[in-house]
C-alpha positions in Angstrom: 88.7 -71.7 -50.5 89.1 -70.8 -46.8 89.7 -67.1 -46.0 88.1 -67.0 -42.6 89.5 -68.6 -39.4 89.5 -72.3 -38.7 88.4 -71.4 -35.2 86.4 -68.5 -33.8 89.1 -67.4 -31.4 91.0 -65.3 -33.9 89.4 -62.1 -35.3 88.0 -62.4 -38.8 89.3 -60.3 -41.7 86.4 -57.8 -41.6 87.1 -57.1 -37.9 90.8 -56.7 -38.6 90.1 -54.3 -41.4 88.2 -52.0 -39.1 91.4 -51.4 -37.2 93.2 -49.9 -40.1 92.2 -46.3 -41.0 94.2 -46.5 -44.3 91.7 -49.0 -45.7 89.1 -46.2 -45.7 91.1 -44.2 -48.3 89.6 -44.0 -51.8 91.7 -43.6 -55.0 90.2 -43.0 -58.4 86.7 -43.4 -56.9 87.5 -46.9 -55.4 88.8 -48.2 -52.0 92.4 -49.0 -52.2 93.5 -52.7 -52.2 97.0 -52.6 -50.6 99.2 -55.4 -51.9 102.4 -53.5 -51.0 102.8 -55.2 -47.6 106.1 -56.8 -48.5 107.5 -53.3 -48.7 105.7 -52.1 -45.6 102.2 -52.8 -44.1 99.5 -50.4 -43.1 99.3 -49.4 -39.4 96.3 -50.0 -37.1 94.8 -47.1 -35.1 96.0 -48.6 -31.8 99.7 -48.3 -32.9 99.1 -44.6 -34.0 97.5 -43.9 -30.6 100.4 -45.5 -28.8 102.9 -43.3 -30.7 100.8 -40.2 -30.2 100.3 -40.9 -26.4 104.0 -41.2 -25.9 104.8 -38.0 -27.8 102.0 -36.0 -26.1 102.2 -37.3 -22.6 105.6 -39.0 -21.8 108.2 -37.5 -24.2 111.6 -37.3 -22.6 115.1 -38.6 -22.8 116.1 -41.7 -20.8 117.6 -42.2 -17.3 117.0 -38.9 -15.7 115.4 -38.0 -12.4 111.9 -36.8 -13.3 108.6 -38.4 -14.1 108.5 -38.3 -17.9 112.0 -39.7 -18.1 111.0 -42.6 -15.7 108.0 -43.1 -18.0 110.2 -43.3 -21.1 112.5 -45.8 -19.4 109.4 -47.9 -18.6 108.0 -47.6 -22.1 111.2 -48.8 -23.7 111.5 -51.7 -21.3 107.9 -52.7 -22.1 108.6 -52.6 -25.9 111.7 -54.8 -25.4 109.6 -57.3 -23.5 107.0 -57.3 -26.3 109.6 -57.8 -29.1 111.3 -60.5 -27.0 108.0 -62.3 -26.9 107.6 -61.8 -30.6 111.0 -63.3 -31.4 111.3 -65.8 -28.6 114.2 -64.2 -26.9 114.7 -62.1 -23.7 114.2 -58.4 -23.3 117.9 -57.7 -22.6 118.7 -59.3 -26.0 116.6 -56.8 -28.0 118.4 -53.9 -29.6 116.6 -51.1 -31.4 117.9 -49.0 -34.3 116.8 -47.0 -37.4 116.3 -50.1 -39.5 117.6 -53.5 -40.2 120.2 -52.3 -42.6 121.7 -49.8 -40.2 121.7 -52.4 -37.4 123.3 -55.0 -39.6 126.1 -52.6 -40.7 126.7 -51.8 -37.1 126.9 -55.5 -36.2 129.2 -56.3 -39.1 131.7 -53.6 -38.1 131.7 -55.0 -34.6 132.2 -58.7 -35.7 134.6 -57.7 -38.4 137.1 -56.2 -36.0 138.1 -59.8 -35.1 138.3 -61.1 -38.7 140.8 -60.8 -41.4 142.5 -62.4 -44.5 141.7 -66.1 -44.7 138.3 -65.8 -42.9 135.2 -66.3 -44.9 131.6 -65.1 -44.7 128.8 -67.0 -46.6 125.9 -65.0 -48.1 123.4 -66.0 -50.7 122.0 -64.8 -54.1 118.4 -65.1 -52.7 118.9 -62.4 -50.1 118.0 -58.7 -49.9 121.2 -56.8 -50.2 120.9 -55.5 -46.7 122.1 -59.0 -45.8 124.7 -59.2 -48.5 126.4 -55.8 -49.0 126.6 -55.2 -45.2 128.9 -58.2 -45.0 130.6 -57.7 -48.3 131.9 -54.4 -46.9 134.2 -56.4 -44.8 136.0 -57.6 -47.9 137.3 -54.0 -48.3 137.6 -53.2 -44.6 139.1 -56.4 -43.2 140.2 -58.5 -46.2 137.8 -61.3 -45.6 136.5 -63.6 -48.4 132.8 -63.6 -49.3 131.4 -66.9 -50.5 128.1 -66.4 -52.5 125.6 -69.3 -52.6 123.8 -69.6 -55.9 120.0 -69.3 -56.5 118.2 -71.8 -58.6 116.0 -69.5 -60.7 113.7 -72.2 -61.9 112.6 -73.0 -58.3 113.3 -69.8 -56.5 115.4 -71.8 -53.9 119.0 -72.0 -52.9 121.3 -74.5 -54.5 121.7 -77.0 -51.6 124.9 -78.5 -52.8 126.5 -75.1 -53.4 125.4 -74.0 -49.9 127.0 -77.2 -48.4 130.2 -76.6 -50.2 130.4 -72.9 -49.2 130.5 -73.7 -45.5 134.0 -74.7 -44.5 136.3 -74.6 -41.4 137.2 -71.1 -42.6 133.7 -69.8 -42.3 133.2 -67.2 -39.6 129.6 -66.3 -40.3 126.6 -67.5 -42.4 124.2 -64.7 -43.3 120.9 -66.1 -44.5 117.4 -64.8 -45.0 114.6 -66.7 -43.3 112.4 -65.8 -46.3 112.9 -64.0 -49.6 111.3 -60.6 -49.9 111.2 -61.0 -53.7 110.1 -64.6 -54.2 108.5 -65.6 -50.9 110.8 -68.6 -50.5 111.1 -69.8 -46.9 114.5 -71.3 -46.2 115.2 -74.2 -43.8 117.3 -72.0 -41.5 117.8 -74.6 -38.8 119.4 -77.1 -41.2 122.0 -74.6 -42.5 122.5 -73.2 -39.0 123.4 -76.7 -37.7 125.9 -77.0 -40.6 127.5 -73.6 -39.8 127.7 -74.2 -36.1 129.4 -77.6 -36.8 132.4 -75.7 -38.2 132.3 -73.0 -35.4 130.7 -70.3 -37.5 128.1 -67.8 -36.3 124.6 -67.5 -37.9 122.9 -64.2 -38.7 119.3 -64.4 -39.9 117.5 -61.7 -41.8 113.9 -62.2 -40.7 112.5 -58.9 -42.1 110.2 -60.6 -44.6 109.6 -63.8 -42.5 108.4 -62.0 -39.4 105.2 -60.8 -41.0 104.2 -64.3 -42.0 105.4 -66.9 -39.5 106.2 -66.7 -35.8 109.9 -66.1 -35.4 111.6 -68.5 -33.0 115.3 -67.7 -32.5 115.8 -70.9 -30.5 114.2 -73.1 -33.2 116.4 -71.3 -35.8 119.4 -71.7 -33.4 120.4 -68.3 -34.6 123.1 -66.2 -33.0 121.8 -62.9 -34.3 118.5 -62.0 -36.0 117.1 -58.8 -37.4 113.7 -57.6 -38.5 111.7 -54.4 -39.0 108.5 -53.4 -37.3 107.0 -51.7 -40.4 106.7 -55.1 -42.0 104.3 -56.3 -39.3 101.9 -53.3 -38.8 104.3 -51.1 -36.8 106.4 -47.9 -37.5 109.7 -47.6 -39.2 112.0 -49.1 -36.5 114.6 -51.9 -36.8 115.1 -54.7 -34.3 118.2 -56.8 -33.7 118.2 -59.8 -31.4 121.4 -61.4 -30.3 122.5 -64.0 -27.8 123.2 -62.1 -24.5 126.7 -63.5 -24.2 127.6 -62.5 -27.7 126.1 -59.0 -27.3 128.2 -58.5 -24.1 131.4 -59.5 -25.9 131.0 -57.6 -29.1 133.8 -55.0 -29.9 131.1 -52.6 -30.9 131.8 -49.0 -32.1 130.5 -46.9 -29.2 131.0 -43.7 -27.3 133.0 -43.9 -24.0 130.2 -42.5 -21.8 127.5 -44.8 -23.3 126.1 -47.7 -21.3 128.4 -50.7 -21.3 125.6 -53.3 -20.6 123.7 -55.0 -23.4 121.4 -54.2 -25.1 122.0 -50.4 -24.8 125.8 -50.8 -25.5 124.8 -51.4 -29.2 122.3 -48.5 -29.4 124.2 -45.4 -30.5 122.8 -42.0 -29.6 119.2 -41.1 -28.7 116.7 -43.6 -30.2 113.4 -43.1 -31.9 111.4 -43.6 -28.6 108.0 -43.1 -30.2 108.8 -45.6 -32.9 109.9 -48.2 -30.4 106.7 -47.7 -28.4 104.8 -48.2 -31.6 106.7 -51.4 -32.4 105.7 -52.8 -29.0 102.1 -51.7 -29.7 102.2 -53.6 -33.0 103.1 -56.8 -31.3 100.3 -56.2 -28.7 97.9 -55.6 -31.6 98.7 -58.9 -33.2 98.4 -60.7 -29.8 95.0 -59.0 -29.2 93.5 -60.6 -32.3 93.4 -63.9 -30.4 90.6 -64.3 -28.0 92.0 -67.3 -26.3 94.0 -66.9 -23.0 97.6 -67.6 -22.3 100.7 -65.5 -22.3 101.6 -63.1 -25.1 104.0 -65.5 -26.8 101.3 -68.2 -27.0 98.7 -65.8 -28.2 101.1 -64.6 -30.9 101.8 -68.2 -31.9 98.1 -68.9 -32.3 97.2 -65.7 -34.1 100.2 -65.7 -36.5 99.7 -69.3 -37.4 96.0 -68.6 -38.3 96.8 -65.4 -40.2 99.5 -67.3 -42.2 97.0 -70.0 -43.1 94.5 -67.4 -44.3 97.0 -65.6 -46.4 98.2 -68.9 -47.9 94.7 -69.6 -49.0 94.5 -66.1 -50.6 97.9 -66.6 -52.2 96.9 -69.9 -53.8 94.0 -68.0 -55.4 96.4 -65.2 -56.5 99.1 -67.6 -57.8 96.7 -69.7 -59.8 94.8 -66.7 -61.2 98.0 -65.0 -62.4 99.3 -68.2 -64.0 96.1 -68.5 -65.9 96.6 -65.2 -67.6 98.4 -65.4 -71.0 101.6 -63.4 -71.0 102.0 -63.4 -67.2 105.0 -65.2 -65.7 105.2 -65.8 -62.0 108.4 -66.6 -60.0 109.2 -68.5 -56.8 108.0 -71.7 -55.2 104.4 -72.9 -55.8 101.7 -72.6 -53.1 102.3 -76.1 -51.7 106.0 -75.3 -51.0 107.4 -73.5 -47.9 106.7 -69.9 -48.8 105.1 -66.6 -47.8 102.1 -65.1 -49.5 104.3 -62.9 -51.7 104.6 -63.3 -55.5 106.7 -61.5 -58.1 105.6 -61.6 -61.7 106.0 -59.9 -65.1 103.6 -59.1 -67.9 104.9 -59.7 -71.4 105.4 -56.5 -73.3 105.1 -54.2 -70.2 107.8 -53.1 -67.9 107.2 -53.5 -64.1 106.7 -49.8 -63.4 104.1 -49.4 -66.1 102.2 -52.4 -64.8 102.3 -50.9 -61.2 101.0 -47.5 -62.6 98.2 -49.2 -64.5 97.2 -51.1 -61.4 97.3 -48.0 -59.3 94.7 -46.4 -61.6 92.4 -49.3 -60.5 93.2 -48.5 -56.9 95.3 -51.6 -56.6 98.7 -50.8 -55.0 101.7 -53.1 -55.7 105.5 -52.7 -55.6 107.7 -52.7 -58.7 111.5 -52.9 -59.1 114.1 -55.3 -57.7 113.2 -54.6 -54.0 116.9 -54.5 -53.1 117.0 -58.2 -54.0 119.0 -57.1 -57.0 120.8 -60.4 -57.6 117.4 -62.2 -57.7 116.1 -59.9 -60.4 119.2 -60.2 -62.5 119.2 -64.0 -62.2 115.6 -64.1 -63.4 116.6 -62.0 -66.4 114.8 -58.8 -65.3 117.5 -56.6 -63.9 116.9 -53.3 -65.6 113.1 -53.6 -65.8 112.5 -55.3 -62.5 109.5 -57.3 -61.3 106.0 -56.6 -60.1 105.4 -57.8 -56.5 102.1 -58.4 -54.6 101.7 -59.7 -51.1 98.7 -60.6 -48.9 98.5 -59.2 -45.4 96.1 -59.7 -42.4 93.7 -57.2 -44.0 93.6 -58.7 -47.5 90.3 -60.1 -48.8 89.4 -62.5 -51.6 87.6 -59.7 -53.4 90.8 -57.7 -53.4 92.7 -60.6 -54.9 90.0 -60.8 -57.6 90.3 -57.1 -58.3 94.1 -57.5 -58.8 93.6 -60.4 -61.1 91.0 -58.6 -63.2 93.3 -55.6 -63.5 96.3 -57.7 -64.5 94.1 -59.5 -67.0 93.1 -56.2 -68.6 96.8 -55.1 -68.9 97.9 -58.4 -70.4 
């Protein structure tokens, strides 16, 4: 099973691991195996250094007439350029905020000002509630109708016929996740975006989970808006919203009168987390630096992320097959040969998810437990109150760590 690169122009896993100080931590006498990446990855030293350098040497507010303010302006522009390359957009289309949820609420309020009774928004049961409840709030605020697309629990995929029926001439927006943070399912965003655009609807894509596993391409998705979070791809806790420039310029966004009227700053309320934004840009540059081959940053990202995804899929196959071979363990989501990320949710018969996570932690294997804000998914799978155990492979995951996880689950089962 391949866990090293196909080519030698992407750093190997041991080289990558050296970049992450957290991997040197020991718990219960053993090095920690971090499988909690779907809830937030570890951070490389270069990202920490970028944050520290900004705070120690350039810290200021923006658009004032002295050197550290000039430097802050330049640092934020550089971060916008990095995230634009990461998503396939333009720097002036990159909006920063606290997190994806806050940005999506902000966008929903702006869009909702133009909608009312008779207008419809399509959301799905597969999604994180940041991409459901943010839009559902407009039921109360504006009187719009929410159409909920069903999940097929047996496959971990959306019901295609239900999705087709949900999109009608009354649809104003389709809100869909590029990948499920609970099950790893990768959706065919372009196919549903084409259907939504055919009736004149906008398309909002939650790429929080997807961005850590496959290169985001807003043009290939034909998205109108897309959101992600840097802490899922080795950066700090910062949210990113991409939007088509013409749409950003025309949004009736809640804003202060003195604030900048031009996009993207017109959507950024108050003083931002400058150091976090700098760190987000550094995370993109870290990923690009793992490729030795030349070319622009976007092309290096494409090459690196494609290779890292292939490695993690090989590890995931080992993890999936190993879990399914343990009596009493049930896994959820598409199989390894289906479009998916390297994230699996599972349960162990006779043990609630939190107790499994605690037992694994005693073996220095860190996993998430609960419903991961994909509450509807957990309920549809029959595990609402108890939740699920979730494990995901990251750029620093090794085959030995997968085997440690399997051995620990086997002991619990």
